[in-house]
ZATOR-360317 format. One record per atom (N, C-alpha, C): x, z, y. Coordinates in steps of 0.001 Angstrom, whole numbers, padded with zeros to 6 digits, always signed. Layout:
REM ZATOR-360317
XZY...
END
This chain:
REM ZATOR-360317
-003930+009273+007303-002893+008606+006505-003209+008697+005018-004466+008845+004698-004839+009024+003299-004681+007751+002500-004867+006580+003138-004764+005328+002414-003642+004489+003017-002424+004889+002777-001265+004207+003323-001057+002875+002604-000486+001914+003348-000142+000623+002772+001218+000746+002088+001231+001362+000915+002459+001588+000166+002310+000977-001217+003428+000816-001898+003416+000189-003222+002594+001012-004219+002833+002320-004216+002106+003225-005113+001258+004160-004262-000063+003977-004325-000963+004758-003494-001883+005664-004270-003124+005741-003824-004087+006695-004376-004375+006463-005858-004513+005192-006263-004831+004898-007666-003719+005374-008602-002476+005174-008189-001352+005635-009006-001281+007158-009007-001591+007769-007865-001624+009241-007803-002657+009798-008774-003829+009158-008835-004864+009590-009774-004398+009379-011208-003742+008244-011456-003259+007941-012805-002246+008985-013273-001283+009316-012423-000275+010284-012853-000850+011703-012917-001921+011951-012135-002608+013234-012261-003216+013370-013659-003932+012340-014100-004529+012381-015430-003462+012362-016528-002345+011689-016276-001254+011707-017242-000682+013101-017415-000432+013774-016290+000066+015148-016357-000940+016093-016975-002226+015874-016662-003293+016699-017225-003364+016526-018735-003224+015293-019203-003239+015019-020638-002070+015697-021345-000862+015478-020815+000311+016097-021427+000236+017610-021403-000209+018163-020268-000345+019607-020159-001360+020166-021131-002472+019431-021324-003518+019895-022247-002989+019997-023672-002227+019003-024094-001689+019042-025459-000606+020118-025622+000118+020403-024544+001079+021516-024587+000339+022836-024761-000725+023039-023968-001524+024269-024070-002126+024401-025460-002670+023302-025989-003304+023319-027314-002308+023709-028397-001159+023069-028397-000193+023312-029474+000450+024693-029369+000726+025138-028150+001284+026488-027982+000251+027543-028385-001018+027328-028021-002094+028239-028422-002197+028320-029942-002114+027171-030604-002187+027136-032071-001015+027872-032693+000170+027677-032117+001372+028318-032655+001327+029837-032481+000829+030296-031335+000851+031737-031042-000334+032501-031627-001495+031848-031718-002708+032578-032109-003397+032026-033353-002906+030926-033888-003548+030358-035075-004941+029837-034758-005925+030312-035496-007306+029842-035330-008154+030775-034458-007526+031783-033852-008303+032775-033114-009045+032154-031931-008355+031297-031181-008978+030676-030000-009181+029187-030275-010017+028915-031237-010272+027536-031663-010910+026709-030556-011737+027340-029708-012398+026603-028638-011391+026071-027619-010333+026822-027369-009285+026339-026461-008644+025090-027037-008360+025124-028337-007717+023982-028979-008645+022767-029012-009900+022994-029348-010856+021887-029464-011061+021189-028128-011407+021958-027096-011687+021354-025807-010417+020914-025093-009299+021592-025364-008021+021147-024818-007631+019785-025364-007841+019576-026667-007549+018276-027270-008464+017194-026704-009734+017537-026519-010685+016580-025943-010262+016193-024525-009861+017171-023718-009398+016899-022357-008127+016054-022387-007236+016349-023328-005995+015592-023450-006238+014123-023726-007118+013828-024676-007429+012435-025020-008133+011731-023868-009161+012376-023325-009932+011778-022225-009048+011488-021021-008178+012431-020672-007293+012254-019518-006286+011132-019755-005780+011008-020972-004844+009928-021289-005509+008571-021128-006752+008455-021585-007500+007203-021442-007740+006888-019965-008099+007905-019184-008310+007710-017744-007007+007341-017042-005907+007896-017492-004591+007553-016936-004317+006063-017112-004536+005569-018324-004338+004143-018605-005276+003299-017744-006545+003728-017639-007539+002978-016881-007136+002825-015412-006660+003904-014798-006283+003829-013382-004987+003050-013174-004072+003122-014133-002870+002292-014046-003237+000810-014091-004121+000442-015022-004537-000952-015138-005313-001394-013899-006114-000495-013358-006872-000801-012147-005932-001074-010983-004843-000318-010903-003872-000519-009823-003073-001801-010022-002748-002126-011288-001977-003340-011558-002706-004585-011059-004004-004640-011354-004835-005709-010805-004456-007090-011292-003458-007698-010667-003076-009071-010995-002289-009126-012293-002474-010171-013111-001855-010271-014434-000331-010259-014419+000293-010813-013344+001751-010884-013340+002402-009507-013330+001681-008488-012869+002238-007135-012837+002300-006489-014221+001634-007090-015213+001674-006542-016562+003067-006648-017171+003951-007423-016539+005347-007480-016979+005980-006098-016969+005579-005284-015998+006170-003947-015856+005934-003076-017079+004741-003201-017702+004440-002336-018835+004860-002951-020155+005255-004225-020150+005689-004865-021394+007196-005055-021459+007882-004771-020345+009326-004918-020295+009982-003681-020912+010624-003850-022058+011181-002701-022798+012337-002034-022065+012917-002710-021080+014017-002087-020323+013511-001280-019136+012190-001305-018910+011609-000592-017782+011242+000838-018174+011399+001768-017207+010987+003153-017448+009477+003248-017627+008748+002313-017014+007297+002318-017166+006914+002077-018620+007749+001329-019346+007482+001057-020761+007477+002357-021571+008339+003319-021174+008356+004615-021858+007018+005312-021727+006436+005276-020531+005121+005870-020328+004054+005144-021111+004159+003804-021155+003199+003004-021915+003224+003380-023392+004419+003505-023947+004551+003855-025368+004057+005272-025633+004355+006189-024712+003899+007578-024882+002380+007643-024916+001732+006940-023998+000266+006915-023964-000304+006191-025181+000389+005138-025609-000054+004391-026792-000046+005268-028035+000896+006194-028106+000984+007106-029258+000052+008307-029113+000003+008857-027904-000710+010132-027737-002224+009963-027860-002749+008803-027502-004207+008609-027571-004710+008581-029015-004155+007730-029901-004663+007758-031290-004363+009063-032017-003164+009635-031790-002842+010912-032437-003758+012018-031922-004055+011979-030632-004960+012967-030057-006371+012835-030598-006816+011597-030794-008151+011376-031365-008218+011923-032795-007184+011668-033575-007141+012179-034954-007154+013703-034954-006350+014291-034062-006294+015753-033988-007627+016336-033546-008245+015705-032548-009545+016181-032066-010596+016101-033167-010480+015091-034019-011446+014904-035103-011438+016074-036085-010329+016809-036161-010264+017953-037093-011181+019090-036659-011617+019066-035403-012512+020118-034903-013982+019687-034928-014230+018467-035346-015600+017952-035353-016396+018537-036521-017666+018878-036288-018524+019341-037391-018659+018304-038501-018410+017042-038154-018507+015973-039146-017501+016151-040273-016324+016716-039938-015313+016925-040979-015783+017933-042029-016575+018920-041593-017125+019890-042553-018089+019212-043521-018854+018261-042989-019792+017524-043845-019038+016601-044797-018031+015905-044257-017262+014968-045072-016481+015671-046176-016090+016927-045925-015338+017677-046940-016191+017999-048164-017500+017926-048024-018401+018204-049135-018668+016968-049994-018275+015799-049483-018496+014544-050203-017227+014167-050953-017345+013862-052223-016173+013563-053057-015341+012417-052495-016025+011393-052004-015326+010192-051545-014442+010461-050327-014866+011368-049465-014146+011623-048212-013425+012969-048172-013644+013801-049173-013057+015148-049158-011530+015112-049182-010962+014120-049894-009497+014017-049961-008915+013656-048594-009639+012806-047870-009184+012436-046524-009197+013644-045595-010252+014428-045647-010360+015630-044816-009271+016626-045184-009011+016772-046480-007957+017686-046933-006595+017246-046411-006340+015934-046455-005078+015402-045934-004975+015646-044440-006096+015473-043728-006125+015681-042283-005759+017114-041923-006272+018058-042674-005964+019471-042436-004502+019795-042722-003934+019118-043736-002542+019375-044104-001560+018874-043049-001922+017764-042402-000996+017188-041417-001251+017711-040003-002147+018697-039871-002481+019203-038540-001267+019761-037819-000426+020498-038538+000782+021064-037919+001737+019963-037480+001858+018923-038290+002723+017798-037924+002182+017086-036689+000857+016944-036629+000232+016346-035450+000508+017186-034210+000418+018499-034343+000664+019385-033213+002097+019259-032713+003052+019144-033632+004452+018997-033230+004663+017693-032469+004058+016607-032969+004184+015308-032305+003504+015326-030938+002321+015929-030867+001585+015981-029604+002287+016860-028579+002940+017924-029029+003705+018770-028112+004849+017975-027490+005589+017253-028319+006714+016451-027827+006233+015371-026858+005162+014662-027228+004617+013626-026362+004060+014220-025071+003481+015411-025167+002964+016084-023980+004063+016435-022995+005184+016925-023503+006327+017258-022644+006844+016003-021946+006932+014907-022691+007383+013642-022098+006419+013197-021006+005128+013333-021268+004113+012841-020336+004091+013639-019031+004218+014969-019105+004181+015761-017866+005460+015582-017041+006558+015236-017711+007837+015052-017010+008070+013612-016597+007266+012722-017129+007514+011285-017001+007520+010802-015553+006598+011288-014735+006480+010808-013355+007770+011009-012568+008347+012194-012692+009582+012474-011951+010725+011583-012423+010751+011255-013720+011792+010376-014256+011647+008967-013703+010398+008482-013643+010144+007145-013116+010515+007066-011637+010083+008054-010867+010374+008052-009434+011882+008102-009181+012583+008888-009988+014022+009016-009808+014784+007758-010160+014263+006974-011123+014969+005788-011610+014571+004529-010852+013258+004349-010626+012778+003095-010054+012954+003020-008546+013018+004158-007890+013150+004162-006442+014467+004824-006043+015065+004261-004983+016320+004838-004488+016065+005821-003363+014883+006445-003386+014528+007420-002353+015128+008777-002715+016009+009321-001874+016681+010584-002208+015743+011778-002327+014549+011694-001723+013601+012797-001796+013147+013043-003228+013195+012024-004075+012768+012149-005462+013918+012430-006428+015144+012358-005924+016297+012512-006814+016732+013971-006921+015892+014772-007548+016195+016191-007737+015478+016710-008977+016123+017571-009761+015459+018144-010942+014284+019052-010599+014216+019506-009338+013086+020344-008924+011758+019600-009063+011799+018288-008885+010576+017495-009004+010048+017519-010441+010950+017463-011397+010554+017541-012815+009903+018885-013117+010477+019948-012574+009923+021291-012793+008527+021395-012173+008371+020844-010967+007072+020899-010279+006000+020172-011092+006311+018965-011543+005321+018201-012308+005011+018863-013648+006003+019486-014262+005757+020185-015522+004837+021385-015301+005163+022204-014312+004345+023380-014016+002920+022972-013639+002806+021937-012817+001491+021495-012369+000675+020909-013522+001329+020157-014407+000624+019574-015547+000034+020635-016454+000833+021644-016781+000353+022716-017660-000686+023571-016948-000452+023854-015659-001373+024696-014895-002746+024043-014756-002769+022765-014362-004056+022079-014220-004760+021937-015564-003989+021808-016636-004598+021722-017969-005306+023019-018331-004657+024150-018055-005296+025438-018348-006565+025619-017521-006510+025188-016264-007700+025278-015419-008807+024347-015895-008451+023151-016342-009449+022211-016844-010131+022751-018099-009355+023358-018984-009928+023961-020199-010847+025116-019821-010404+025950-018886-011238+027070-018414-012538+026563-017804-012445+025467-017046-013635+024892-016409-014638+024421-017461-014150+023705-018466-015042+023192-019517-015668+024340-020296-014862+025324-020676-015393+026477-021415-016443+027217-020590-016170+027390-019308-017104+028111-018438-018413+027362-018271-018330+026044-018107-019534+025237-017906-020388+025154-019169-019733+025069-020324-020475+024885-021578-021038+026195-022106-020228+027263-022019-020608+028500-022693-021005+029633-021755-021134+029354-020464-021416+030436-019510-022771+031085-019748-023716+030324-020291-025064+030862-020490-025449+030791-021967-026271+031719-022348-026921+031639-023650-026142+032184-024828-024926+032645-024615-024160+033191-025731-024530+034648-025967-024643+035058-027244-024826+036483-027543-023614+037296-027089-023737+038591-027129-022717+039462-026545-021338+039274-027168-021239+039284-028501-019925+039202-029142-019236+037858-028923-019936+036723-029148-019292+035440-028831-018910+035320-027357-019727+035916-026469-019414+035865-025046-018137+036650-024749-017962+037773-025415-016729+038556-025231-015508+037760-025692-015661+036999-026790-014559+036161-027261-014257+035057-026261-015318+034485-025641-015127+033481-024605-014353+034064-023429-014749+035242-022983-014078+035894-021857-012626+036202-022205-012381+036593-023445-011000+036874-023873-010162+035604-023815-010740+034478-024236-010027+033198-024164-009748+032821-022715-010755+032968-021854-010575+032680-020428-009534+033605-019808-009545+034859-020230-008582+035832-019715-007152+035410-020052-006935+034990-021298-005596+034542-021692-005147+033352-020851-006072+032424-020619-005739+031236-019841-005451+031574-018384-006298+032428-017774-006123+032667-016334-004914+033547-016035-004562+034453-016943-003350+035254-016742-002114+034354-016804-002069+033490-017813-000948+032555-017922-000899+031619-016718-002067+031156-016295-002124+030222-015176-001694+030866-013875-002011+032136-013687-001592+032839-012467-000068+032843-012347+000622+033088-013466+002090+033056-013465+002602+031648-013156+001990+030644-013795+002412+029262-013569+002218+028864-012111+001065+029217-011546+000778+028851-010153+001720+029561-009179+002003+030832-009449+002919+031581-008579+004315+030954-008599+004777+030608-009795+006084+029965-009929+006061+028581-009283+004921+027901-009379+004781+026576-008785+004867+026637-007263+004223+027628-006661+004299+027799-005203+005749+027976-004763+006458+028853-005458+007864+029117-005117+008705+027851-005258+008481+027100-006341+009264+025891-006599+008988+024815-005564+007726+024623-005194+007376+023594-004205+007965+023923-002841+007838+025178-002408+008398+025568-001110+009919+025455-001112+010529+025815-002226+011986+025658-002362+012374+024190-002288+011563+023358-002918+011818+021905-002948+011819+021304-001544+010754+021552-000780+010667+020935+000551+011713+021522+001496+012032+022802+001322+013063+023409+002172+014439+022834+001838+014727+022698+000546+016008+022131+000119+016165+020700+000623+015106+019917+000503+015158+018526+000955+015282+018421+002474+014717+019408+003181+014806+019395+004642+016256+019525+005110+017051+020285+004382+018459+020468+004747+019368+019534+003959+018784+018448+003459+019543+017457+002710+019842+016256+003602+019738+015056+003091+020033+013828+003835+018935+013541+004870+019183+012626+005802+018196+012339+006868+016833+011863+006351+016831+011044+005309+015565+010534+004770+014737+011676+004185+015373+012530+003406+014672+013674+002806+014213+014654+003875+015031+014824+004920+014657+015731+006006+013399+015241+006716+013339+013942+007004+012169+013382+007669+010933+013467+006765+011133+013226+005462+010016+013322+004516+009478+014740+004460+010366+015717+004365+009941+017118+004353+009200+017480+005631+009682+016945+006761+009048+017250+008049+007611+016737+008100+007380+015470+007689+006019+014927+007793+005080+015566+006768+005661+016153+005712+004830+016864+004725+004448+018252+005239+005404+018968+005776+005183+020365+006162+004609+020502+007569+005055+019636+008505+004636+019785+009900+003965+018546+010480+004035+017437+009792+003533+016180+010331+002170+015778+009798+001951+014476+009615+000614+013954+009236+000090+014455+007904+000984+014838+007003+000547+015305+005681+000455+016825+005591+000647+017507+006715+000698+018974+006684-000644+019591+006283-001751+018965+006721-003064+019513+006349-003272+019430+004839-002917+018283+004256-003031+018134+002802-002101+019098+002079-000904+019276+002635+000078+020143+001971-000348+021604+002008-000584+022131+003217-000918+023552+003347-002351+023841+002928-003269+022993+003371-004674+023245+003061-005065+022859+001651-004676+021641+001234-005105+021141-000062-004287+021628-001226-002956+021706-001044-002071+022073-002157-001853+023584-002218-001310+024156-001159-000897+025566-001182-002098+026520-001192-003018+026351-000226-004128+027314-000110-005225+027040-001140-005801+025825-001090-006911+025510-001996-006458+025394-003444-005338+024724-003656-004915+024432-005022-004154+025531-005721-003601+026489-004953-002753+027496-005595-003128+028933-005215-003111+029234-003937-003334+030624-003515-004735+031098-003902-005757+030297-003601-007125+030692-003959-007297+030900-005475-006858+029960-006331-006977+030208-007772-006189+031426-008250-005013+031660-007662-004215+032830-008052-004967+034112-007725-005563+034181-006521-006325+035379-006127-007478+035625-007087-008217+034550-007424-009339+034684-008366-008844+035145-009728-007753+034573-010195-007194+034957-011499-006769+036423-011520-006174+036879-010433-005749+038288-010357-006960+039215-010389-007996+038865-009618-009217+039683-009600-009849+039743-010988-009933+038587-011660-010534+038534-012989-009693+039279-014020-008373+039157-013908-007500+039880-014838-007622+041391-014639-007894+041811-013409-007978+043233-013086-009347+043817-013432-010422+043097-013029-011773+043653-013175-012702+042833-014081-012295+041616-014417-013206+040681-015042-013786+041093-016377-013021+041854-017169-013512+042209-018505-014283+043529-018531-014426+044150-017366-015230+045376-017300-016717+045022-017410-017488+045949-017922-018891+045688-018247-019686+045197-017045-019366+045725-015878-020125+045372-014667-019906+043910-014272-018688+043396-014531-018322+042073-014036-018230+041009-015125-018319+041376-016389-017978+040443-017463-018827+039177-017442-020116+039291-017088-020972+038105-017051-020638+037170-015880-019897+037681-014902-019500+036855-013761-018190+036107-014016-017530+036434-015123-016204+035859-015401-016234+034327-015388-017072+033692-016215-017096+032219-016201-017548+031645-014862-018482+032322-014212-018997+031844-012918-017884+031802-011874-017027+032814-011862-015928+032858-010901-014807+031890-011259-014677+031587-012549-013626+030666-012968-013919+029238-012529-015181+028889-012397-015547+027495-012086-014978+027045-010740-015225+027750-009619-014651+027297-008338-013128+027370-008321-012567+028367-008997-011103+028484-009046-010492+027288-009759-011107+026899-010872-010594+025767-011647-010738+024458-010886-011885+024258-010246-012111+023031-009478-011098+022915-008336-010868+024017-007623-009921+023993-006501-008499+023716-006990-008135+024266-008152-006803+024016-008706-006627+022560-009105-007679+021947-009657-007613+020540-010044-007509+019642-008811-008253+019967-007758-008149+019212-006506-006736+019345-005937-006201+020560-005989-004839+020788-005512-003807+020011-006304-004009+019916-007622-003078+019164-008465-003064+017687-008125-004238+017130-007870-004317+015718-007470-003697+015509-006092-003983+016414-005156-003428+016311-003804-001910+016407-003826-001376+017276-004676+000074+017424-004819+000714+016091-005189+000138+015422-006170+000707+014155-006624+000589+013083-005539-000525+013079-004830-000695+012088-003775+000345+012277-002667+000504+013498-002217+001441+013764-001109+002879+013475-001523+003286+013952-002696+004676+013750-003140+004954+012296-003489+003912+011539-003765+004090+010122-004080+004101+009256-002825+003165+009494-001906+002957+008590-000772+003861+008915+000419+004039+010193+000723+004824+010562+001915+006244+009987+001890+006986+010095+000776+008334+009511+000756+008317+007998+000940+007302+007315+000420+007217+005859+000601+006936+005514+002061+006144+006343+002724+005842+006135+004147+007116+006197+004990+007937+007183+004718+009198+007326+005434+010133+006154+005130+010165+005787+003861+011047+004703+003431+010676+003389+004129+009368+003207+004366+008875+002004+005027+009254+002004+006513+009234+003196+007110+009548+003322+008544+011006+003009+008829+011897+003555+007974+013318+003363+008250+013817+001998+007755
END
């Protein structure tokens, strides 16, 4: 049942995955900047890059799904909830590019040139304002999917605030894992001892926070499907096919075990032993499979929660 004949299928699931990843990345970046200043600059730099790239991919997959020109009415209709997402992405991409540019080595060169030094100085001054705007847009983006599902569809399975919490937790969690993955892949080899220790410290901060987010996410998702099971008949049937029916393998195997439990176990092990001298060089290596599995789980989560309710709705 991976490719169901439903209105919103795999392409939309991928689009909202990248949308949540983008919003989550900018939340992580701005909170990191607020709490630590310039200490973990690599988290901010690569988090901003992931945020921009994911937003662009989100738009690309939405357009790919729209296909025929007449469907573009949905994104241009100002009374549509989809228009809110369109405007959010329209703002977050250019602002994210400007913010990402502040971390480019090119800005250091431009600051030395009289003609461009004033522009670079202005860019540095508005960095905090950019972070505030990106944080707000990020929150809207990670919560946006649940708002659209609740408004555009009369499916009771989506009409609950628990869905907003799940998408928010998943957006931030997958963003932290994506940043950890990029840092691990880029800096895992060749760094001297002191910079490597700083890398491990950054990864440690991310994986400890992510372990809490994933644990809370597991509890929220299980609470969600259980609550819906004891709700109306449509929600009960949807919960059944997710937990015990055709989508159960994706739910338990792809979301709960691969996407959450495995990354949590790795994060706990790394938080406990990872910074010790014997294991420190293995820290980035162990983060790579954990991050990949969490990202796969995040995509699977969106696919199941998007497609399964539509499948039930089509049956009844």
